[in-house]
N, C-alpha and C positions, 0 to 999 in steps of 0.2 A: 947552340944556339937557344934553342926551346927551353933548357932547363937553366940557364941564366936570366932568359926573360922573366920566367916562370917568379926564381929567387927574387929577381927586383921586383916586381909584380905584389909578391908577398913583403917584402922591405917597404915600399908603399904606400898601402894596404896598413901597415902598423904604424907606422908615421903617421897617417892620415887620422887613426882614429886615436892616437896620442895627441894630436895636435886639436879634435874637436873636443877632448875631454880638457885639456886644459882651456881651449876657449869657452868650456861652459863653468867651470871654476871662475873664470875671470868674470863671466856675467852674474854669477852669484855674488861674486863680491861686490860688485858695482851696486845690484841692486839693495844690498846691506845695508851699502851706505849712501844710500842714493838722500841726496838734501832737498829735495823739490817738494812743494806745498804738499800736492798731492799722493805723493809716497810714503811722506811722512803719516799722512792724514789716515791711508789705508793703512799703513804697518799698525797705526794706533789702532785702528778700527777693527783689525785680525785680531788684535792681542787682546781686545777686550771680548770679543765673541769667543775666543778661548776660553777667556775666564769663565763666562757664564757660564759656558758649557761645563766646565770642572765642577761649578756649582751643582750645577744639574746632577750630575754623577756623583759627589760628594752627598748630596738630601737622597739617594737611592731611586732616583725615580725613571732611572732607564730598566733597573733590574727589576721595579715592580711593576714596569706598563711593559716589561719585558722589549725593549727595546720597536713598541710601537709608536710610531711617530705622531699618526693622526692622533690615535688617544690622547699622545702627549701636546700636540696642538692643540685640542681642544680643550684641555686642562688651562692650557695658558691662556688663549682666547677666554675662555671662564673669568681664570681670575683677572681678567686685564678690564673686562667687562664690570664684573663686580668692585673692582677696585676704583675705576672711572666714576661708578655713583656713588661712592661713599665718600664722604668731604672730607675726612682725615685719614691716618695712616693706622689711626686706633679706632674709627669705627670700620676700616677694612677687616684687621685684623679680628676683629666680632663676627663679620657675614661670611667671611672665609671659613669652611667647615673645616673642622681638625683632621676628618678620615670620609674617605667616599664611601657611603650607603653601598649595601650589600647589590652585586649584579650592576651597580653603574656604569662599571664600563660593557656588556654583554651587549647592548641595545646602539651604541656609539654607529657610526659611518663613517665610513672613512671619508677622511677630510681630502686626501692627496697622496698618490701612492707611494709606497716605498720601495728602496729596490733593494 
């Protein structure tokens, strides 16, 4: 009797896990095809952010900054401030430095902690 009970428990547990996996597959498929406005906007925003991250990667900033996110945030904030102060894109291109001065990143204080 205990052998049959143990075998039945194993079969039931295996069936449970297979059903859980199938349920997760269905949830993912439903999420991918969700046409509600907020879901579509969220997917578009996520895709946009991933593309921007790809541009950062292609520019080589991740390697240059050794994945120091606080320094990277500082660079982006500085660039945004300069762009907001400039009247046109042409002026902004002239005001942004083409290379950082020697030792520019050494005195930076972290704006946020990285994990």
